[in-house]
LUMDO-256333 format. One record per residue (C-alpha): residue number from 1; residue in one letter; x, y, z. Coordinates in Angstrom, 1 decimal. Example, Ala and Ser with C-alpha at 12.3 -4.5 7.8 and 13.67 -1.06 7.14 Angstrom:
BEGIN
{k=1&r=A&px=12.3&py=-4.5&pz=7.8}
{k=2&r=S&px=13.7&py=-1.1&pz=7.1}
REM end
This chain:
BEGIN
{k=1&r=X&px=-11.2&py=-12.7&pz=-53.3}
{k=2&r=X&px=-11.8&py=-13.1&pz=-49.5}
{k=3&r=X&px=-12.0&py=-9.8&pz=-47.8}
{k=4&r=X&px=-9.5&py=-10.3&pz=-45.0}
{k=5&r=X&px=-6.9&py=-11.0&pz=-48.1}
{k=6&r=X&px=-7.7&py=-7.4&pz=-49.4}
{k=7&r=X&px=-7.0&py=-6.1&pz=-45.8}
{k=8&r=X&px=-3.8&py=-7.9&pz=-45.7}
{k=9&r=X&px=-2.5&py=-6.6&pz=-49.1}
{k=10&r=X&px=-3.4&py=-2.9&pz=-48.1}
{k=11&r=X&px=-1.5&py=-3.2&pz=-45.0}
{k=12&r=X&px=1.8&py=-4.9&pz=-46.5}
{k=13&r=X&px=1.5&py=-2.2&pz=-49.4}
{k=14&r=X&px=1.7&py=0.8&pz=-47.0}
{k=15&r=X&px=4.4&py=-1.0&pz=-45.1}
{k=16&r=X&px=6.3&py=-1.1&pz=-48.4}
{k=17&r=X&px=5.4&py=2.3&pz=-49.3}
{k=18&r=X&px=6.3&py=3.5&pz=-45.8}
{k=19&r=X&px=9.8&py=2.1&pz=-46.3}
{k=20&r=X&px=10.3&py=3.8&pz=-49.9}
{k=21&r=X&px=9.0&py=7.2&pz=-47.9}
{k=22&r=X&px=11.7&py=6.7&pz=-45.8}
{k=23&r=X&px=14.5&py=6.9&pz=-48.6}
{k=24&r=X&px=12.7&py=9.9&pz=-50.0}
{k=25&r=X&px=12.7&py=11.5&pz=-46.5}
{k=26&r=X&px=16.3&py=10.7&pz=-46.3}
{k=27&r=X&px=17.8&py=11.5&pz=-49.7}
{k=28&r=X&px=15.4&py=14.3&pz=-50.9}
{k=29&r=X&px=16.3&py=17.1&pz=-49.1}
{k=30&r=X&px=20.0&py=16.3&pz=-49.2}
{k=31&r=X&px=20.1&py=16.1&pz=-53.2}
{k=32&r=X&px=20.4&py=12.5&pz=-53.5}
{k=33&r=X&px=18.9&py=10.6&pz=-56.1}
{k=34&r=X&px=16.2&py=8.3&pz=-55.4}
{k=35&r=X&px=17.6&py=6.0&pz=-58.4}
{k=36&r=X&px=21.1&py=6.2&pz=-57.7}
{k=37&r=X&px=21.7&py=4.1&pz=-55.7}
{k=38&r=X&px=19.3&py=2.0&pz=-56.3}
{k=39&r=X&px=19.4&py=0.2&pz=-52.9}
{k=40&r=X&px=19.3&py=1.2&pz=-49.7}
{k=41&r=X&px=22.7&py=2.1&pz=-47.7}
{k=42&r=X&px=23.6&py=2.7&pz=-44.2}
{k=43&r=X&px=24.2&py=6.9&pz=-43.9}
{k=44&r=X&px=27.1&py=5.7&pz=-41.6}
{k=45&r=X&px=29.0&py=3.4&pz=-43.3}
{k=46&r=X&px=27.6&py=3.2&pz=-46.3}
{k=47&r=X&px=27.2&py=-0.3&pz=-46.8}
{k=48&r=X&px=24.4&py=-1.4&pz=-49.2}
{k=49&r=X&px=21.5&py=-3.0&pz=-47.4}
{k=50&r=X&px=20.7&py=-6.5&pz=-48.4}
{k=51&r=X&px=17.1&py=-7.1&pz=-48.6}
{k=52&r=X&px=16.5&py=-9.4&pz=-46.0}
{k=53&r=X&px=17.7&py=-6.4&pz=-43.7}
{k=54&r=X&px=15.3&py=-3.9&pz=-45.5}
{k=55&r=X&px=11.7&py=-5.3&pz=-44.8}
{k=56&r=X&px=9.3&py=-3.0&pz=-43.1}
{k=57&r=X&px=9.6&py=-3.0&pz=-39.3}
{k=58&r=X&px=10.7&py=-6.5&pz=-39.2}
{k=59&r=X&px=14.3&py=-5.7&pz=-40.1}
{k=60&r=X&px=14.5&py=-2.9&pz=-37.5}
{k=61&r=X&px=13.3&py=-5.4&pz=-34.8}
{k=62&r=X&px=15.6&py=-8.2&pz=-35.8}
{k=63&r=X&px=18.5&py=-5.9&pz=-35.9}
{k=64&r=X&px=17.5&py=-4.5&pz=-32.5}
{k=65&r=X&px=17.8&py=-0.9&pz=-34.2}
{k=66&r=X&px=21.4&py=-0.8&pz=-35.5}
{k=67&r=X&px=23.3&py=-1.4&pz=-38.8}
{k=68&r=X&px=24.7&py=-5.0&pz=-39.1}
{k=69&r=X&px=28.1&py=-3.2&pz=-40.7}
{k=70&r=X&px=29.0&py=-0.4&pz=-38.4}
{k=71&r=X&px=26.3&py=-0.9&pz=-35.4}
{k=72&r=X&px=25.1&py=2.6&pz=-35.7}
{k=73&r=X&px=21.9&py=3.1&pz=-34.6}
{k=74&r=X&px=18.8&py=3.1&pz=-36.8}
{k=75&r=X&px=16.6&py=5.8&pz=-35.9}
{k=76&r=X&px=13.0&py=5.0&pz=-34.4}
{k=77&r=X&px=11.5&py=7.0&pz=-37.1}
{k=78&r=X&px=11.8&py=4.4&pz=-39.8}
{k=79&r=X&px=10.0&py=1.9&pz=-38.5}
{k=80&r=X&px=7.5&py=4.7&pz=-37.4}
{k=81&r=X&px=6.9&py=5.9&pz=-40.7}
{k=82&r=X&px=6.5&py=2.4&pz=-42.0}
{k=83&r=X&px=3.6&py=2.0&pz=-39.4}
{k=84&r=X&px=1.9&py=5.1&pz=-39.8}
{k=85&r=X&px=1.8&py=4.8&pz=-43.8}
{k=86&r=X&px=0.2&py=1.1&pz=-43.0}
{k=87&r=X&px=-2.2&py=2.3&pz=-40.6}
{k=88&r=X&px=-3.4&py=5.5&pz=-42.9}
{k=89&r=X&px=-3.9&py=3.2&pz=-46.2}
{k=90&r=X&px=-6.1&py=1.0&pz=-44.0}
{k=91&r=X&px=-8.0&py=3.9&pz=-42.3}
{k=92&r=X&px=-8.3&py=5.1&pz=-46.4}
{k=93&r=X&px=-9.5&py=1.5&pz=-47.8}
{k=94&r=X&px=-11.9&py=1.1&pz=-45.0}
{k=95&r=X&px=-13.2&py=4.4&pz=-45.2}
{k=96&r=X&px=-13.5&py=4.8&pz=-49.3}
{k=97&r=X&px=-12.7&py=1.8&pz=-51.0}
{k=98&r=X&px=-12.3&py=2.0&pz=-54.8}
{k=99&r=X&px=-12.1&py=4.0&pz=-56.8}
{k=100&r=X&px=-10.9&py=6.7&pz=-53.9}
{k=101&r=X&px=-8.8&py=4.9&pz=-51.5}
{k=102&r=X&px=-6.1&py=4.5&pz=-53.9}
{k=103&r=X&px=-6.1&py=8.3&pz=-54.6}
{k=104&r=X&px=-6.0&py=9.2&pz=-51.0}
{k=105&r=X&px=-3.2&py=6.9&pz=-50.6}
{k=106&r=X&px=-1.1&py=9.3&pz=-53.0}
{k=107&r=X&px=-2.3&py=12.1&pz=-51.1}
{k=108&r=X&px=-1.5&py=10.8&pz=-47.5}
{k=109&r=X&px=2.0&py=9.5&pz=-48.7}
{k=110&r=X&px=3.0&py=13.2&pz=-50.0}
{k=111&r=X&px=1.6&py=14.2&pz=-46.5}
{k=112&r=X&px=3.6&py=12.0&pz=-44.6}
{k=113&r=X&px=7.0&py=12.5&pz=-46.6}
{k=114&r=X&px=6.2&py=16.2&pz=-46.0}
{k=115&r=X&px=5.8&py=15.9&pz=-42.4}
{k=116&r=X&px=9.0&py=14.0&pz=-41.6}
{k=117&r=X&px=11.5&py=16.3&pz=-44.0}
{k=118&r=X&px=9.5&py=19.7&pz=-42.4}
{k=119&r=X&px=10.5&py=17.7&pz=-39.0}
{k=120&r=X&px=13.8&py=17.4&pz=-39.9}
{k=121&r=X&px=14.9&py=20.0&pz=-42.3}
{k=122&r=X&px=12.2&py=22.7&pz=-41.6}
{k=123&r=X&px=11.4&py=22.7&pz=-45.6}
{k=124&r=X&px=8.9&py=20.9&pz=-47.8}
{k=125&r=X&px=10.6&py=20.3&pz=-51.2}
{k=126&r=X&px=9.2&py=21.7&pz=-54.6}
{k=127&r=X&px=9.0&py=18.1&pz=-55.5}
{k=128&r=X&px=6.3&py=17.4&pz=-52.9}
{k=129&r=X&px=4.1&py=20.7&pz=-52.9}
{k=130&r=X&px=4.4&py=21.6&pz=-56.7}
{k=131&r=X&px=4.5&py=18.0&pz=-57.7}
{k=132&r=X&px=1.8&py=17.1&pz=-55.2}
{k=133&r=X&px=-0.6&py=20.0&pz=-56.6}
{k=134&r=X&px=-0.3&py=18.7&pz=-60.4}
{k=135&r=X&px=-1.1&py=15.3&pz=-58.9}
{k=136&r=X&px=-4.2&py=16.5&pz=-57.0}
{k=137&r=X&px=-5.5&py=18.5&pz=-60.1}
{k=138&r=X&px=-4.8&py=15.4&pz=-62.4}
{k=139&r=X&px=-6.5&py=13.0&pz=-60.0}
{k=140&r=X&px=-9.6&py=15.5&pz=-59.3}
{k=141&r=X&px=-10.1&py=15.5&pz=-63.1}
{k=142&r=X&px=-9.8&py=11.9&pz=-63.5}
{k=143&r=X&px=-12.0&py=11.2&pz=-60.2}
{k=144&r=X&px=-14.0&py=14.3&pz=-59.9}
{k=145&r=X&px=-15.7&py=12.6&pz=-56.8}
{k=146&r=X&px=-12.4&py=13.1&pz=-55.0}
{k=147&r=X&px=-13.7&py=16.9&pz=-54.5}
{k=148&r=X&px=-17.3&py=15.8&pz=-54.4}
{k=149&r=X&px=-18.5&py=16.4&pz=-57.9}
{k=150&r=X&px=-19.5&py=13.8&pz=-61.0}
{k=151&r=X&px=-18.3&py=15.5&pz=-64.0}
{k=152&r=X&px=-14.5&py=15.8&pz=-65.2}
{k=153&r=X&px=-14.5&py=19.3&pz=-65.7}
{k=154&r=X&px=-16.2&py=20.5&pz=-62.3}
{k=155&r=X&px=-13.7&py=18.3&pz=-60.2}
{k=156&r=X&px=-10.7&py=20.2&pz=-62.6}
{k=157&r=X&px=-12.6&py=23.6&pz=-61.8}
{k=158&r=X&px=-12.7&py=22.6&pz=-57.8}
{k=159&r=X&px=-9.2&py=21.1&pz=-57.5}
{k=160&r=X&px=-8.0&py=24.5&pz=-59.4}
{k=161&r=X&px=-9.8&py=26.6&pz=-57.1}
{k=162&r=X&px=-8.6&py=24.6&pz=-53.8}
{k=163&r=X&px=-5.2&py=24.9&pz=-54.9}
{k=164&r=X&px=-5.6&py=28.7&pz=-55.5}
{k=165&r=X&px=-7.6&py=29.0&pz=-52.1}
{k=166&r=X&px=-5.2&py=27.0&pz=-50.1}
{k=167&r=X&px=-1.9&py=29.2&pz=-51.9}
{k=168&r=X&px=-3.6&py=32.8&pz=-51.4}
{k=169&r=X&px=-4.7&py=32.1&pz=-47.5}
{k=170&r=X&px=-1.2&py=31.4&pz=-46.5}
{k=171&r=X&px=0.1&py=33.8&pz=-48.5}
{k=172&r=X&px=-1.8&py=36.4&pz=-46.9}
{k=173&r=X&px=-0.7&py=34.9&pz=-43.7}
{k=174&r=X&px=3.0&py=35.3&pz=-44.7}
{k=175&r=X&px=2.3&py=39.2&pz=-45.8}
{k=176&r=X&px=1.1&py=40.3&pz=-42.9}
{k=177&r=X&px=3.3&py=38.6&pz=-40.3}
{k=178&r=X&px=6.2&py=39.9&pz=-42.5}
{k=179&r=X&px=4.6&py=43.3&pz=-41.7}
{k=180&r=X&px=4.0&py=42.7&pz=-38.4}
{k=181&r=X&px=6.9&py=40.5&pz=-37.2}
{k=182&r=X&px=9.5&py=41.0&pz=-40.0}
{k=183&r=X&px=12.3&py=42.2&pz=-37.9}
{k=184&r=X&px=14.3&py=40.8&pz=-35.4}
{k=185&r=X&px=16.3&py=42.7&pz=-33.2}
{k=186&r=X&px=19.4&py=41.4&pz=-31.2}
{k=187&r=X&px=21.5&py=43.5&pz=-28.5}
{k=188&r=X&px=24.6&py=43.0&pz=-27.0}
{k=189&r=X&px=23.9&py=42.4&pz=-23.3}
{k=190&r=X&px=25.5&py=44.9&pz=-20.8}
{k=191&r=X&px=27.2&py=48.5&pz=-21.4}
{k=192&r=X&px=30.2&py=48.3&pz=-23.6}
{k=193&r=X&px=29.6&py=44.4&pz=-24.3}
{k=194&r=X&px=29.9&py=43.4&pz=-28.0}
{k=195&r=X&px=28.6&py=40.1&pz=-30.0}
{k=196&r=X&px=30.8&py=38.2&pz=-32.4}
{k=197&r=X&px=29.7&py=38.2&pz=-36.0}
{k=198&r=X&px=31.4&py=36.3&pz=-38.8}
{k=199&r=X&px=30.5&py=35.6&pz=-42.4}
{k=200&r=X&px=32.3&py=32.6&pz=-43.8}
{k=201&r=X&px=31.9&py=29.4&pz=-45.9}
{k=202&r=X&px=32.1&py=29.2&pz=-49.6}
{k=203&r=X&px=31.0&py=31.5&pz=-52.4}
{k=204&r=X&px=27.8&py=29.5&pz=-53.0}
{k=205&r=X&px=27.0&py=29.0&pz=-49.4}
{k=206&r=X&px=28.1&py=31.6&pz=-47.1}
{k=207&r=X&px=27.1&py=31.0&pz=-43.5}
{k=208&r=X&px=26.2&py=34.0&pz=-40.7}
{k=209&r=X&px=27.9&py=32.9&pz=-37.4}
{k=210&r=X&px=26.1&py=35.2&pz=-34.7}
{k=211&r=X&px=26.6&py=34.7&pz=-31.0}
{k=212&r=X&px=27.4&py=31.1&pz=-31.2}
{k=213&r=X&px=24.9&py=30.2&pz=-33.8}
{k=214&r=X&px=25.3&py=29.5&pz=-37.3}
{k=215&r=X&px=22.7&py=30.0&pz=-39.9}
{k=216&r=X&px=23.2&py=30.1&pz=-43.4}
{k=217&r=X&px=22.8&py=33.3&pz=-45.0}
{k=218&r=X&px=20.4&py=32.1&pz=-47.6}
{k=219&r=X&px=17.7&py=31.6&pz=-44.6}
{k=220&r=X&px=17.5&py=35.3&pz=-44.5}
{k=221&r=X&px=16.8&py=36.1&pz=-47.7}
{k=222&r=X&px=13.5&py=34.9&pz=-49.1}
{k=223&r=X&px=12.8&py=38.2&pz=-50.6}
{k=224&r=X&px=15.2&py=40.4&pz=-52.6}
{k=225&r=X&px=14.3&py=43.1&pz=-50.6}
{k=226&r=X&px=15.5&py=41.6&pz=-47.2}
{k=227&r=X&px=18.6&py=42.6&pz=-45.5}
{k=228&r=X&px=20.8&py=42.5&pz=-42.5}
{k=229&r=X&px=21.8&py=45.4&pz=-40.3}
{k=230&r=X&px=24.3&py=45.5&pz=-37.7}
{k=231&r=X&px=26.1&py=48.4&pz=-35.8}
{k=232&r=X&px=29.7&py=47.8&pz=-35.9}
{k=233&r=X&px=32.5&py=48.8&pz=-33.7}
{k=234&r=X&px=34.7&py=47.0&pz=-35.7}
{k=235&r=X&px=35.0&py=45.2&pz=-39.0}
{k=236&r=X&px=37.9&py=42.7&pz=-40.6}
{k=237&r=X&px=37.2&py=42.8&pz=-44.3}
{k=238&r=X&px=39.3&py=42.2&pz=-47.6}
{k=239&r=X&px=42.4&py=42.5&pz=-45.6}
{k=240&r=X&px=41.2&py=45.6&pz=-43.8}
{k=241&r=X&px=40.4&py=46.2&pz=-40.5}
{k=242&r=X&px=37.9&py=49.0&pz=-40.5}
{k=243&r=X&px=36.5&py=51.4&pz=-37.7}
{k=244&r=X&px=32.9&py=51.7&pz=-36.3}
{k=245&r=X&px=30.2&py=52.0&pz=-38.9}
{k=246&r=X&px=26.9&py=50.5&pz=-39.9}
{k=247&r=X&px=27.5&py=47.2&pz=-41.7}
{k=248&r=X&px=24.5&py=46.0&pz=-44.1}
{k=249&r=X&px=24.2&py=42.7&pz=-46.1}
{k=250&r=X&px=21.9&py=41.8&pz=-48.5}
{k=251&r=X&px=21.6&py=38.8&pz=-51.1}
{k=252&r=X&px=23.7&py=40.2&pz=-53.5}
{k=253&r=X&px=26.9&py=42.0&pz=-51.3}
{k=254&r=X&px=28.0&py=43.8&pz=-48.4}
{k=255&r=X&px=28.0&py=47.6&pz=-47.5}
{k=256&r=X&px=30.0&py=49.4&pz=-45.1}
{k=257&r=X&px=31.4&py=52.6&pz=-44.6}
{k=258&r=X&px=30.2&py=53.8&pz=-48.5}
{k=259&r=X&px=32.3&py=50.9&pz=-49.8}
{k=260&r=X&px=30.9&py=47.7&pz=-51.3}
{k=261&r=X&px=31.5&py=43.6&pz=-52.0}
{k=262&r=X&px=29.7&py=41.3&pz=-53.7}
{k=263&r=X&px=29.2&py=38.0&pz=-51.5}
{k=264&r=X&px=30.5&py=36.1&pz=-54.6}
{k=265&r=X&px=34.2&py=37.3&pz=-53.7}
{k=266&r=X&px=33.7&py=35.6&pz=-50.5}
{k=267&r=X&px=36.3&py=32.6&pz=-49.5}
{k=268&r=X&px=36.9&py=30.1&pz=-46.7}
{k=269&r=X&px=40.2&py=31.4&pz=-46.3}
{k=270&r=X&px=39.2&py=35.2&pz=-45.7}
{k=271&r=X&px=36.1&py=35.1&pz=-43.5}
{k=272&r=X&px=34.5&py=38.6&pz=-42.5}
{k=273&r=X&px=34.7&py=39.2&pz=-38.8}
{k=274&r=X&px=33.1&py=42.2&pz=-36.7}
{k=275&r=X&px=32.4&py=42.9&pz=-33.4}
{k=276&r=X&px=28.6&py=44.5&pz=-33.2}
{k=277&r=X&px=26.4&py=46.3&pz=-30.7}
{k=278&r=X&px=23.4&py=45.3&pz=-32.4}
{k=279&r=X&px=21.7&py=43.1&pz=-35.2}
{k=280&r=X&px=18.8&py=43.7&pz=-37.2}
{k=281&r=X&px=17.7&py=40.6&pz=-38.9}
{k=282&r=X&px=14.8&py=40.1&pz=-41.4}
{k=283&r=X&px=12.3&py=36.9&pz=-40.6}
{k=284&r=X&px=9.1&py=35.4&pz=-42.1}
{k=285&r=X&px=5.9&py=34.3&pz=-40.1}
{k=286&r=X&px=6.5&py=31.0&pz=-42.1}
{k=287&r=X&px=8.3&py=29.5&pz=-44.9}
{k=288&r=X&px=6.9&py=29.6&pz=-48.3}
{k=289&r=X&px=7.1&py=26.2&pz=-48.6}
{k=290&r=X&px=4.2&py=25.9&pz=-46.4}
{k=291&r=X&px=2.1&py=28.2&pz=-48.7}
{k=292&r=X&px=2.8&py=25.8&pz=-51.5}
{k=293&r=X&px=2.1&py=22.7&pz=-49.4}
{k=294&r=X&px=-1.4&py=23.8&pz=-48.7}
{k=295&r=X&px=-1.8&py=24.7&pz=-52.1}
{k=296&r=X&px=-1.4&py=20.9&pz=-52.8}
{k=297&r=X&px=-3.9&py=20.2&pz=-50.1}
{k=298&r=X&px=-6.3&py=22.1&pz=-51.7}
{k=299&r=X&px=-5.8&py=20.5&pz=-55.0}
{k=300&r=X&px=-6.7&py=17.2&pz=-53.5}
{k=301&r=X&px=-9.7&py=18.3&pz=-51.1}
{k=302&r=X&px=-10.9&py=21.5&pz=-52.7}
{k=303&r=X&px=-11.3&py=25.1&pz=-51.1}
{k=304&r=X&px=-13.2&py=23.3&pz=-48.0}
{k=305&r=X&px=-10.4&py=21.1&pz=-47.3}
{k=306&r=X&px=-8.2&py=24.1&pz=-47.4}
{k=307&r=X&px=-9.6&py=26.2&pz=-45.0}
{k=308&r=X&px=-10.5&py=23.2&pz=-42.6}
{k=309&r=X&px=-6.8&py=22.2&pz=-42.8}
{k=310&r=X&px=-5.4&py=25.7&pz=-42.3}
{k=311&r=X&px=-8.2&py=26.2&pz=-39.3}
{k=312&r=X&px=-7.4&py=22.8&pz=-37.4}
{k=313&r=X&px=-3.5&py=22.8&pz=-38.0}
{k=314&r=X&px=-3.3&py=26.3&pz=-36.5}
{k=315&r=X&px=-5.3&py=25.2&pz=-33.7}
{k=316&r=X&px=-3.2&py=22.3&pz=-33.1}
{k=317&r=X&px=0.2&py=24.0&pz=-33.7}
{k=318&r=X&px=-0.9&py=26.7&pz=-31.2}
{k=319&r=X&px=-1.7&py=24.5&pz=-28.2}
{k=320&r=X&px=1.7&py=22.8&pz=-29.0}
{k=321&r=X&px=3.4&py=25.9&pz=-28.9}
{k=322&r=X&px=1.7&py=26.7&pz=-25.6}
{k=323&r=X&px=2.7&py=23.5&pz=-24.3}
{k=324&r=X&px=6.2&py=23.8&pz=-25.1}
{k=325&r=X&px=6.5&py=27.6&pz=-23.7}
{k=326&r=X&px=5.0&py=26.3&pz=-20.4}
{k=327&r=X&px=7.1&py=23.0&pz=-20.2}
{k=328&r=X&px=10.5&py=24.5&pz=-21.3}
{k=329&r=X&px=9.5&py=27.9&pz=-19.3}
{k=330&r=X&px=9.9&py=29.9&pz=-22.3}
{k=331&r=X&px=13.2&py=28.5&pz=-23.6}
{k=332&r=X&px=12.1&py=26.3&pz=-26.2}
{k=333&r=X&px=14.2&py=28.4&pz=-28.8}
{k=334&r=X&px=14.1&py=27.6&pz=-32.3}
{k=335&r=X&px=11.9&py=27.5&pz=-35.3}
{k=336&r=X&px=8.8&py=25.4&pz=-35.4}
{k=337&r=X&px=7.8&py=23.7&pz=-38.4}
{k=338&r=X&px=4.1&py=24.3&pz=-39.3}
{k=339&r=X&px=3.6&py=21.5&pz=-42.3}
{k=340&r=X&px=3.3&py=19.1&pz=-39.9}
{k=341&r=X&px=0.4&py=20.7&pz=-38.4}
{k=342&r=X&px=-1.3&py=21.6&pz=-41.9}
{k=343&r=X&px=-1.0&py=18.0&pz=-42.6}
{k=344&r=X&px=-2.5&py=17.0&pz=-39.5}
{k=345&r=X&px=-5.9&py=19.3&pz=-40.4}
{k=346&r=X&px=-5.6&py=17.5&pz=-43.8}
{k=347&r=X&px=-6.0&py=14.0&pz=-42.2}
{k=348&r=X&px=-9.0&py=15.2&pz=-39.8}
{k=349&r=X&px=-10.8&py=16.3&pz=-42.8}
{k=350&r=X&px=-10.7&py=13.1&pz=-44.9}
{k=351&r=X&px=-11.7&py=10.9&pz=-42.2}
{k=352&r=X&px=-13.7&py=13.3&pz=-40.0}
{k=353&r=X&px=-13.7&py=16.7&pz=-40.8}
{k=354&r=X&px=-17.6&py=17.2&pz=-42.8}
{k=355&r=X&px=-18.7&py=15.2&pz=-39.7}
{k=356&r=X&px=-16.9&py=17.7&pz=-37.0}
{k=357&r=X&px=-18.2&py=20.9&pz=-39.0}
{k=358&r=X&px=-21.9&py=19.1&pz=-39.1}
{k=359&r=X&px=-21.5&py=18.5&pz=-35.2}
{k=360&r=X&px=-20.3&py=22.0&pz=-34.3}
{k=361&r=X&px=-23.2&py=23.7&pz=-36.3}
{k=362&r=X&px=-25.4&py=21.3&pz=-34.5}
{k=363&r=X&px=-24.0&py=22.7&pz=-31.4}
{k=364&r=X&px=-24.2&py=26.2&pz=-32.2}
{k=365&r=X&px=-28.2&py=25.9&pz=-33.5}
{k=366&r=X&px=-28.7&py=24.2&pz=-30.3}
{k=367&r=X&px=-27.4&py=26.7&pz=-27.9}
REM end
């Protein structure tokens, strides 16, 4: 086969895979099956997209970025994911060839899906992290050269070691961050002012509304020991209006003035309302999805790749965070996903990590 045909085939494979990853990015965090519906559909009008409108990149250009059914804009992310995946596939093919390039295609696809899901939803699903860890261990066993070994059992051991190192590294960061920054205090500004607090939603998915911001309660309770505490001047609950006291909310229920109510009794028809002076909220340094994600990275790249990905991702993340603070003058609220920076660190390791370390060591020796 002429070399140029192989390169075209790899590029087309990357575009097609990117199109599939767009479906994964949209459906997986929303709990929509990848098999039902089988065909792609417009999230606005529900129209099934015919094959000629689902060509990677080309269809987006020809449709001018809009659905042919309802004219809803099609996010620029769709062609970007397809082009990014194709470029990563071509880079892996040019650097590694057979048999390693197809393995790196699997890993790079996981990185792309995790990155864009984390940007959109601030989560990395277990299907990617835990499934990716299992895939990494299997790939390192079948192709031990993935982690720099020649024997299958050594590839298996190094992959397991990389997964364990990745998990433990970030787990320790999460635990230390919890000790140092595990509570967030919010006070009503001004003498005599109060903050409106409300718990509403369904029994399965209660929501905390505080000062105009609504957050699912589940996001505060990563651990059973987490709790929310509010100093209330007034509380409406279970059809009663109660006087000033301390409100405590846990994953299981609510305590106030010596009385307790299970969260399972919440209904949309009877929200809990309170006027509060001060609230203490639990928080994490980062989500446990990132911990499992670094385990996945370690399974594919070994312990050295896990260390490098964490270090490089932290450096880039810190630079971006500082740049955002400067650009917004400290008003860039909201959580910043860490998964994309771990993914970027992994990509740097795959294509230039060992060389970067060698250059750094040579620079240190020459000082």
